[in-house]
C-alpha positions in Angstrom: 36.4 7.6 -5.9 32.6 9.0 -6.5 31.3 5.5 -6.9 32.5 4.3 -4.2 30.9 6.6 -1.6 27.6 6.0 -3.4 28.7 2.0 -2.8 28.7 3.1 0.7 25.5 4.5 0.5 23.5 2.0 -1.3 24.9 -0.5 0.5 23.1 -0.4 3.6 20.3 1.1 2.4 19.9 -2.3 0.4 20.3 -3.9 4.1 17.5 -1.6 5.5 14.4 -2.3 2.5 15.5 -5.9 2.3 14.7 -6.3 6.7 12.1 -4.0 5.5 10.9 -6.4 2.8 11.0 -9.9 5.0 9.0 -8.1 7.4 6.2 -7.0 5.3 6.3 -10.6 3.9 5.6 -12.6 6.6 3.2 -11.2 8.4 -0.6 -12.4 8.2 -3.5 -11.7 6.8 -5.0 -8.5 6.3 -1.4 -7.0 7.6 0.1 -8.7 4.8 -2.1 -7.0 2.4 -1.6 -3.4 3.5 1.5 -3.5 4.8 3.0 -5.5 1.6 0.9 -2.7 -0.7 2.0 0.3 1.5 6.0 -1.1 1.3 5.5 -1.4 -2.3 4.8 1.7 -3.4 7.2 4.2 -1.0 10.2 1.2 -3.0 8.4 2.1 -6.2 9.2 5.0 -6.0 12.4 4.8 -3.8 12.9 3.0 -7.8 11.9 6.0 -10.1 13.7 8.5 -8.0 17.3 6.4 -7.9 16.9 5.8 -11.8 16.4 10.4 -12.3 19.7 10.6 -10.3 21.6 9.1 -13.8 24.6 7.6 -11.7 25.2 3.6 -12.7 25.7 2.9 -8.9 21.7 4.6 -8.3 20.7 3.4 -12.1 21.3 -0.6 -10.2 19.8 0.3 -7.0 16.7 2.2 -8.6 16.5 -1.3 -10.7 16.7 -3.6 -7.6 14.0 -1.5 -5.9 11.2 -0.9 -8.6 11.8 -4.6 -8.7 11.4 -5.5 -5.6 8.3 -3.1 -5.0 6.4 -5.0 -7.8 7.0 -8.5 -5.8 5.6 -5.9 -2.7 2.4 -5.3 -4.6 1.8 -8.9 -6.0 2.1 -10.2 -3.1 -0.2 -7.6 -1.7 -3.1 -8.3 -4.2 -2.9 -12.0 -2.9 -6.7 -13.2 -2.3 -7.3 -14.1 1.2 -8.7 -17.8 2.5 -8.6 -18.8 -0.8 -10.6 -21.6 -1.8 -10.9 -22.8 -5.3 -7.2 -23.1 -7.4 -7.3 -23.0 -11.0 -5.0 -25.5 -11.2 -6.6 -27.8 -8.9 -9.7 -27.4 -10.8 -11.2 -30.5 -12.3 -13.7 -29.6 -15.6 -14.9 -33.6 -15.8 -15.5 -33.7 -11.9 -19.6 -33.1 -11.2 -20.1 -31.5 -8.0 
């Protein structure tokens, strides 16, 4: 019975967190970088705290939050105004 209560608490939290995730990822420019970095740190913190609770349902919640946190941090570190792409660079071509 205790695990059902945990799931009832966790599911709305996951929906809310995914809504915030999609809002941050769909922002543009410097707003996207700042929002993604801040929310990534918050998600990582929530994931680590959920892992400390030592319940199976909260452990999965913590893993999901940590994965979303890593993705947000990676998107927040992305460069603005990319002009050179490594996979499109032709070494033989003279500039």
